N, C-alpha and C positions, 0 to 999 in steps of 0.2 A: 575733707580734702577737696570736695566740689567747691566749698566757700572761698578756697584760696586759689582756684585755678588760674594760671597765668595766661591760657588762652582758651578760644572756644574749641578747639580739637581737645585740649585736656579735659575741658568740661564734658564733652561728649563721651569720652572715653570712660571718664570717672562716672558718669551718669549710667552708662552701659554696664560697669561693674556693679552699682549701686541696685540696678534692675535686679540682679540674682539675690537681693536681699528679701524678695519676695517669698521666700520659703515658709515663712510664717503660716500664710494661708494653706500650703501643703501639710505642714505640720499640725495644724488645728485640726485638719480633716483625719489625719493619721491617727490622731490621740483619740478623737470620736470613735473611729472604727475599731481602735484598740479596746476602749473601755465600754462600749455599749454595742448591743444587738437589736435586731428586729426594728419595731416600732420607735425604740429610743434613738437609734441611729438616724432615721428620717427625721424625727422632731429636731434633734441636735444639728443636723445638717442644714435644716431650714434655718435655725437660729443663726448659724455661721453665715449663710447665704443672705440673710437680712443684715447681719452686722457688717459683711463686706459691701453691701449694696450702700447702706447708709454712709460709711465711711467714704466710699468712692464719689458719693455726691457731696459730702461735707469737706472734703479736702481742698477743692479749689476755692471754696467760700472762706475757709480757715485761712488758706494761703494768701488770699486777698485782703483779708484783715490784718495778717501780719505784716503786709507790705505797706500798711498804713503807718507802722512804727520802725519798720527797718527795711533794709534792700534786698534783693535776691540772695547777696551772701549771707545775710542774717538768717533768711529761711533755711538755707542749707546748714548753718550753724545749729539752728533749733532741731532740724531733723537729725543731726549728728548726735545731739545731746539725748534726744528721745531715743534714738538707736541704741545708745549705750545703757541708758535706763531699762529698756526693754530686754536687751541682750543679758543683761545682768540679772534681771529677774526672772528670766527664764532659766538661766543657768542655775541659780539657787532656789527657784521657786517651782519647777515643774519636774517631777520625778518621771523616770521610764515608764511608760504606758504600756509597752508591749511585753507580755510575759515571757518570762526567762526561758521557759521550756519550749516555746515556739520560735525562739532566735535561731538565726543561722551565723555560720562563721563569717566574719567580714574580712574585708581586705581586698587589695587589688587584684591578687590572684584568684580569689573565690569569684569577684565581680566577672573577670573575664571568662573564667571557666563557666559560669551561669549563662553568659551571653552566647558562649560557644553552644552550649547545650540547647539555648532557644532556637538559635539559627540553624541548628540540625533537625529541629521538629519539623517533620513534613506539613504538619498542619498549618504552621505558620505561613507557608508559602502556597497553599491551596487557595487560588483565587476564584471566587464562584463566578 
């Protein structure tokens, strides 16, 4: 959608929405915590940090190289294609990593209830 933005305001709003797609970093860490413990968690977290660091460094370079063959709209189009590929591969390639017996009930009602219990906890409000 960013590639077809009719104005700068629309682009800014769409980029803000696109920022929420950074959930992959959070999900990868959650999967590591679900599957490993002890030293293995430290090892895999270090690998994830390394990968995230390398990608952060390489992304502007890759974007600059793409600008040689396309314009800014083309970059967003390519990002959209990559997003669809990644989303599809995650949906069909990654199984639930959290053990079924440790899961809790989900839903808005349960989330609000959990936040209510959290805010009632006096230790949350103790400021040293």
